[in-house]
C-alpha positions in Angstrom: 20.4 -2.8 -28.8 19.9 -5.9 -27.6 19.5 -6.8 -24.1 22.1 -9.0 -22.0 21.0 -11.9 -20.6 20.8 -10.3 -17.1 18.4 -7.8 -18.3 16.4 -10.3 -19.9 16.2 -12.3 -16.9 15.5 -9.5 -14.9 12.5 -8.4 -17.2 11.4 -12.1 -17.0 11.2 -12.3 -13.2 9.3 -8.7 -12.9 6.8 -10.0 -15.6 6.3 -13.2 -13.7 6.0 -11.1 -10.0 3.0 -8.9 -12.0 1.5 -11.9 -13.0 1.4 -13.5 -10.0 0.5 -10.4 -8.3 -2.8 -10.4 -10.4 -3.9 -14.1 -9.7 -6.7 -14.1 -7.4 -5.3 -16.8 -5.6 -1.8 -15.1 -4.7 -4.0 -11.8 -3.9 -5.9 -13.5 -1.2 -2.7 -15.3 0.0 -1.4 -12.3 0.5 -4.1 -10.6 2.4 -4.2 -13.5 4.7 -0.8 -13.3 5.6 -1.3 -9.5 6.3 -4.4 -10.5 8.4 -1.9 -12.8 10.4 0.5 -10.3 10.8 -2.7 -8.0 12.6 -3.4 -11.1 14.6 0.1 -11.2 15.9 0.0 -7.5 16.8 2.5 -6.4 14.1 0.2 -3.9 12.7 -0.6 -0.3 13.0 -4.0 1.3 13.5 -3.7 2.8 10.3 -2.4 -0.1 8.6 -5.3 -2.5 9.9 -7.9 0.4 8.6 -6.3 0.1 5.4 -6.1 -3.4 5.1 -10.2 -3.9 6.0 -10.7 -1.2 3.1 -8.4 -3.4 0.6 -10.6 -6.6 1.6 -13.5 -4.8 1.4 -12.7 -3.5 -2.3 -11.9 -7.0 -3.3 -14.8 -8.3 -2.1 -16.7 -6.0 -3.4 -15.0 -6.6 -7.0 -15.6 -10.3 -6.9 -19.4 -9.8 -6.3 -19.7 -7.6 -9.1 -17.7 -10.2 -11.3 -19.9 -13.1 -9.9 -23.2 -11.4 -10.6 -22.1 -10.8 -14.2 -20.8 -14.4 -14.5 -24.1 -15.5 -13.3 -26.3 -13.5 -15.8 -23.8 -14.9 -18.5 -24.6 -18.5 -17.4 -28.4 -17.9 -17.1 -28.4 -16.7 -20.7 -26.5 -19.4 -21.8 -28.8 -21.8 -19.9 -32.2 -20.5 -21.1 -31.3 -18.1 -24.2 -32.8 -15.2 -22.6 -31.7 -12.4 -20.5 -32.1 -12.6 -16.6 -35.2 -11.3 -15.5 -33.6 -8.5 -13.5 -31.8 -7.3 -16.5 -35.4 -6.3 -17.9 
């Protein structure tokens, strides 16, 4: 059964929102907005701790990804594995 124009538009908006949420800049922007809420005193202690955990998780994941990319760059530049990979 074919989708109506309204259903197509709804699916398009949902996919676009998901893609935007996966964008690292959008994730960082959302986190900074939440940090601003905390600074304005609009956040409970539990929310603050959850936000701190999310920030730490994202930072950890970015560090892992940057190390991986650094090793790829080293391999491309030198043609050999990074000395710490041996």
